[in-house]
SEPA-954510 format. One record per residue (C-alpha): residue in three letters; residue number from 1; y, x, z. Coordinates in steps of 0.05 Angstrom, whole numbers, always signed. Each point is the difference from the previous one (the first is absolute). Layout:
+------+------+--------+--------+--------+
| resn | resi |      y |      x |      z |
+------+------+--------+--------+--------+
|  ALA |  NUM |      Y |      X |      Z |
...
+------+------+--------+--------+--------+
***
This chain:
+------+------+--------+--------+--------+
| resn | resi |      y |      x |      z |
+------+------+--------+--------+--------+
|  MET |    1 |   +412 |  -4912 |   -950 |
|  SER |    2 |    +17 |    +23 |    +71 |
|  ALA |    3 |    +42 |    +62 |    +10 |
|  ALA |    4 |    -36 |    +65 |    +14 |
|  GLN |    5 |     -8 |    +15 |    +74 |
|  PRO |    6 |    +43 |    +59 |    +23 |
|  LEU |    7 |    -36 |    +64 |    +18 |
|  LYS |    8 |    -19 |     +7 |    +73 |
|  GLY |    9 |    +33 |    +59 |    +35 |
|  ARG |   10 |    -48 |    +53 |    +25 |
|  PHE |   11 |    +13 |    +53 |    +53 |
|  ILE |   12 |    -38 |    +65 |     -8 |
|  THR |   13 |     +6 |    +60 |    +47 |
|  VAL |   14 |    -27 |    +71 |     -4 |
|  GLU |   15 |    -14 |    +37 |    +65 |
|  GLY |   16 |    -28 |    +66 |    +24 |
|  THR |   17 |    +15 |    +62 |    +40 |
|  GLU |   18 |    +41 |    +58 |    -28 |
|  GLY |   19 |    -22 |    +32 |    -65 |
|  VAL |   20 |    -51 |    -51 |    -23 |
|  GLY |   21 |    +33 |    -12 |    -67 |
|  LYS |   22 |    +38 |    -65 |    +11 |
|  SER |   23 |    +56 |    +15 |    -48 |
|  THR |   24 |    -46 |    +19 |    -57 |
|  ASN |   25 |    -43 |    -62 |     +9 |
|  ILE |   26 |    +59 |    -46 |     +9 |
|  ALA |   27 |    +25 |    +24 |    -68 |
|  PHE |   28 |    -69 |    -16 |    -29 |
|  ILE |   29 |     -1 |    -70 |    +32 |
|  LYS |   30 |    +71 |    -12 |    -27 |
|  LYS |   31 |    -24 |    +14 |    -71 |
|  ARG |   32 |    -60 |    -46 |     +8 |
|  ILE |   33 |    +41 |    -58 |    +25 |
|  GLU |   34 |    +56 |     +8 |    -51 |
|  SER |   35 |    -50 |     +1 |    -57 |
|  ALA |   36 |    -36 |    -63 |    +23 |
|  CYS |   37 |    +13 |    -73 |    -18 |
|  ILE |   38 |    -19 |    -61 |    +40 |
|  GLY |   39 |     -1 |    -66 |    -38 |
|  GLY |   40 |    +36 |    +35 |    -57 |
|  GLU |   41 |    +57 |    +22 |    +45 |
|  LYS |   42 |    +20 |    +70 |    +19 |
|  ILE |   43 |     +4 |    +15 |    +74 |
|  GLU |   44 |    +67 |    +16 |    +32 |
|  LEU |   45 |    -14 |    +60 |    +45 |
|  VAL |   46 |    +44 |    +23 |    +57 |
|  MET |   47 |    -12 |    +71 |    +24 |
|  THR |   48 |    +20 |    +18 |    +70 |
|  ARG |   49 |    -17 |    +42 |    +61 |
|  GLU |   50 |     +2 |     +2 |    +76 |
|  PRO |   51 |    +38 |    +18 |    +38 |
|  GLY |   52 |    +53 |    -14 |    -51 |
|  GLY |   53 |     +6 |    -46 |    -60 |
|  THR |   54 |    +74 |    -19 |     +8 |
|  GLU |   55 |    +63 |    +41 |     +9 |
|  LEU |   56 |     +4 |    -15 |    +74 |
|  ALA |   57 |    -75 |    +10 |    +11 |
|  GLU |   58 |     +2 |    +66 |    -37 |
|  GLU |   59 |    +54 |    +24 |    +49 |
|  ILE |   60 |    -47 |    -18 |    +57 |
|  ARG |   61 |    -55 |    +38 |    -36 |
|  GLN |   62 |    +44 |    +62 |     +2 |
|  ILE |   63 |    +10 |     -7 |    +75 |
|  LEU |   64 |    -76 |     -7 |     +9 |
|  LEU |   65 |    -21 |    +58 |    -43 |
|  THR |   66 |    +54 |    +53 |     +9 |
|  PRO |   67 |    -20 |    +55 |    +49 |
|  ARG |   68 |    +52 |     +7 |    +56 |
|  SER |   69 |     +9 |    +34 |    +67 |
|  GLU |   70 |     +3 |    -65 |    +39 |
|  THR |   71 |    -69 |    -29 |    +13 |
|  MET |   72 |     -8 |    -71 |    -25 |
|  SER |   73 |    -35 |    -45 |    +51 |
|  VAL |   74 |    -61 |    -38 |    -25 |
|  ASP |   75 |    +35 |    -66 |    +15 |
|  THR |   76 |    +60 |    +20 |    -42 |
|  GLU |   77 |    -46 |    +19 |    -57 |
|  LEU |   78 |    -38 |    -66 |     +3 |
|  LEU |   79 |    +63 |    -43 |     +2 |
|  LEU |   80 |    +32 |    +39 |    -57 |
|  VAL |   81 |    -62 |    -11 |    -42 |
|  PHE |   82 |     +3 |    -75 |    +11 |
|  ALA |   83 |    +75 |     -2 |     -9 |
|  ALA |   84 |     -9 |    +31 |    -69 |
|  ARG |   85 |    -58 |    -48 |    -14 |
|  ALA |   86 |    +41 |    -62 |    +18 |
|  GLN |   87 |    +54 |    +21 |    -49 |
|  HIS |   88 |    -53 |    +17 |    -53 |
|  ILE |   89 |    -36 |    -66 |     +6 |
|  ASN |   90 |    +63 |    -43 |     -1 |
|  SER |   91 |    +35 |    +38 |    -57 |
|  VAL |   92 |    -59 |    +20 |    -45 |
|  ILE |   93 |    -70 |    -23 |    +16 |
|  ALA |   94 |     +9 |    -73 |    +18 |
|  PRO |   95 |    +48 |    -16 |    -59 |
|  ALA |   96 |    -46 |    +35 |    -49 |
|  LEU |   97 |    -62 |    -38 |    +23 |
|  ALA |   98 |    +38 |    -65 |     +0 |
|  ARG |   99 |    +17 |     +6 |    -74 |
|  GLY |  100 |    -72 |    +18 |    -18 |
|  ALA |  101 |     +8 |    +76 |     -6 |
|  TRP |  102 |    -52 |    +49 |    +24 |
|  VAL |  103 |    +21 |    +51 |    +52 |
|  LEU |  104 |    -32 |    +69 |     +3 |
|  SER |  105 |    +19 |    +38 |    +64 |
|  ASP |  106 |    -13 |    +71 |    +22 |
|  ARG |  107 |    -19 |    -17 |    +72 |
|  PHE |  108 |    +13 |    -62 |    +43 |
|  THR |  109 |    -18 |    -23 |    +70 |
|  ASP |  110 |    -70 |    +31 |     +0 |
|  ALA |  111 |    +36 |    +67 |     +2 |
|  THR |  112 |    +35 |    -22 |    +64 |
|  TYR |  113 |    -66 |    -16 |    +33 |
|  ALA |  114 |    -28 |    +67 |    -23 |
|  TYR |  115 |    +60 |    +46 |    +13 |
|  GLN |  116 |    +36 |    -33 |    +58 |
|  GLY |  117 |    -59 |    -36 |    +31 |
|  TYR |  118 |    -57 |    +50 |     -5 |
|  GLY |  119 |    +41 |    +63 |    -14 |
|  ARG |  120 |    +55 |    -11 |    +52 |
|  GLY |  121 |    -43 |    -41 |    +48 |
|  ILE |  122 |    +44 |    -62 |     +1 |
|  ASP |  123 |    -35 |    -62 |    +25 |
|  ILE |  124 |    -27 |    -38 |    -60 |
|  THR |  125 |    +21 |    -66 |    +32 |
|  ARG |  126 |    +73 |    +21 |     -4 |
|  ILE |  127 |     -7 |    +15 |    -74 |
|  ARG |  128 |    -33 |    -68 |    -12 |
|  GLN |  129 |    +58 |    -34 |    +35 |
|  LEU |  130 |    +51 |    +35 |    -44 |
|  GLU |  131 |    -43 |    -13 |    -62 |
|  SER |  132 |     +0 |    -74 |    +15 |
|  PHE |  133 |    +75 |     -1 |    +17 |
|  VAL |  134 |    +22 |    +38 |    -63 |
|  GLN |  135 |    -51 |    -23 |    -51 |
|  GLY |  136 |    -22 |    -70 |    +20 |
|  ASP |  137 |    -62 |    -14 |    -42 |
|  LEU |  138 |    +15 |    +54 |    -52 |
|  ARG |  139 |    -60 |    +46 |    -11 |
|  PRO |  140 |    -22 |    +40 |    -61 |
|  ASP |  141 |    -49 |    -33 |    -48 |
|  LEU |  142 |    -35 |    +67 |    -12 |
|  THR |  143 |     +4 |    +67 |    +33 |
|  LEU |  144 |    -29 |    +63 |    -32 |
|  LEU |  145 |    -16 |    +52 |    +53 |
|  LEU |  146 |     -4 |    +70 |    -28 |
|  ASP |  147 |    -42 |    +42 |    +48 |
|  ALA |  148 |    -13 |    +75 |     +5 |
|  PRO |  149 |    -13 |    +48 |    +57 |
|  VAL |  150 |    +64 |    +18 |    +36 |
|  GLU |  151 |     -6 |    +75 |    -13 |
|  LEU |  152 |     -4 |    -12 |    -75 |
|  GLY |  153 |    +59 |    -48 |     +0 |
|  LEU |  154 |    +45 |    +46 |    +41 |
|  ALA |  155 |    -15 |    +58 |    -47 |
|  ARG |  156 |    +21 |    -43 |    -59 |
|  ALA |  157 |    +63 |    -23 |    +36 |
|  SER |  158 |    +20 |    +71 |    +18 |
|  ALA |  159 |     -8 |    +21 |    -72 |
|  ARG |  160 |    +53 |    -52 |    -20 |
|  GLY |  161 |    +55 |    +37 |    +36 |
|  GLU |  162 |    +43 |    -12 |    +62 |
|  LEU |  163 |    -31 |    -47 |    +51 |
|  ASP |  164 |    +36 |    -59 |    +32 |
|  ARG |  165 |     +1 |    -17 |    +75 |
|  ILE |  166 |    -65 |    -39 |     -3 |
|  GLU |  167 |    -36 |    +50 |    -44 |
|  LEU |  168 |    +16 |    +55 |    +51 |
|  GLU |  169 |    -45 |    -33 |    +51 |
|  LYS |  170 |    -65 |    +36 |    +21 |
|  LYS |  171 |    -68 |    -12 |    -30 |
|  CYS |  172 |    -23 |    -40 |    +61 |
|  PHE |  173 |    +55 |    -51 |    -12 |
|  PHE |  174 |    -24 |    -13 |    -71 |
|  GLU |  175 |    -72 |     -5 |    +23 |
|  LYS |  176 |    +24 |    -58 |    +44 |
|  VAL |  177 |    +38 |    -30 |    -58 |
|  ARG |  178 |    -62 |     +3 |    -44 |
|  ALA |  179 |    -40 |    -34 |    +55 |
|  GLY |  180 |    +55 |    -53 |     +3 |
|  TYR |  181 |     -7 |    -15 |    -73 |
|  ALA |  182 |    -76 |     -6 |     +8 |
|  ALA |  183 |    +11 |    -49 |    +57 |
|  GLN |  184 |    +48 |    -42 |    -42 |
|  MET |  185 |    -51 |     -3 |    -57 |
|  GLN |  186 |    -55 |    -20 |    +49 |
|  ARG |  187 |    +46 |    -55 |    +27 |
|  GLU |  188 |    +16 |    -29 |    -69 |
|  PRO |  189 |    -55 |    +22 |    -48 |
|  GLU |  190 |    +14 |    -56 |    -50 |
|  ARG |  191 |    +70 |    +27 |    -12 |
|  PHE |  192 |    -15 |    +74 |     -3 |
|  SER |  193 |    -33 |    +41 |    -56 |
|  LEU |  194 |    -19 |    +71 |    +16 |
|  VAL |  195 |    +12 |    +56 |    -50 |
|  ASP |  196 |    -34 |    +68 |     +9 |
|  ALA |  197 |    +59 |    +47 |    -12 |
|  THR |  198 |    -43 |    +63 |     +5 |
|  GLN |  199 |    -25 |    -10 |    -71 |
|  ASN |  200 |    +34 |    +28 |    -62 |
|  LEU |  201 |    +59 |    -40 |    -27 |
|  CYS |  202 |    -40 |    -32 |    -57 |
|  ASP |  203 |    -52 |    -26 |    +48 |
|  VAL |  204 |    +52 |    -25 |    +49 |
|  LYS |  205 |    +35 |    -38 |    -56 |
|  ASN |  206 |    -67 |    -30 |    -20 |
|  GLN |  207 |     -8 |    -26 |    +71 |
|  VAL |  208 |    +69 |    -30 |     -1 |
|  HIS |  209 |    -13 |    -31 |    -69 |
|  ARG |  210 |    -62 |    -35 |    +26 |
|  ILE |  211 |    +37 |    -26 |    +61 |
|  LEU |  212 |    +56 |    -29 |    -42 |
|  ALA |  213 |    -51 |    -32 |    -47 |
|  ASP |  214 |    -42 |    -30 |    +57 |
|  LYS |  215 |    +57 |    -22 |    +46 |
|  LEU |  216 |    +56 |    -18 |    -48 |
|  GLY |  217 |    -34 |    -10 |    -67 |
|  LEU |  218 |    +38 |    +57 |    -34 |
+------+------+--------+--------+--------+
***
């Protein structure tokens, strides 16, 4: 009898503008994956986030998100995001996928296209060049995009407490970000699954449940 084939690593990302409920739904996805078996085997799950995911990348995250008197240039912001991502991929994501683990990340490069590309107005071609340089062929297997009107999301974010440097941006910035996510989904519809985050939590979880069942067999 031949040995059982090792599990294939899967890379799942959760995206969306501020206040759409990413943290709550990531916790739900985590429980679904950890309770599942494939071929009689439990799935090793690695939880992570961007920017961040390693000690060094988390320090870069603090630079990116801490409000300060000095204005950060959009180029500095973009390069810091990809510097953190390079460390994250090499230290966490790539090794996990190589050993057959599943990786669940709160944001990845779609956020860069949405926030730095559409929100900040950076040329998309420059982002694609950095994406190719830092990531090679690495792309998520599945991206869940939680979507809600910007006004609703910002109200939820404000209710959580003190806002970070990005969350302090004006509504028009987040409208551009939302449009950026829509453009990413249109560009790669086979990878994205849209979740209506305006619904109550039970209905949102039901949407996520169906996506996990349809796309990942969970």
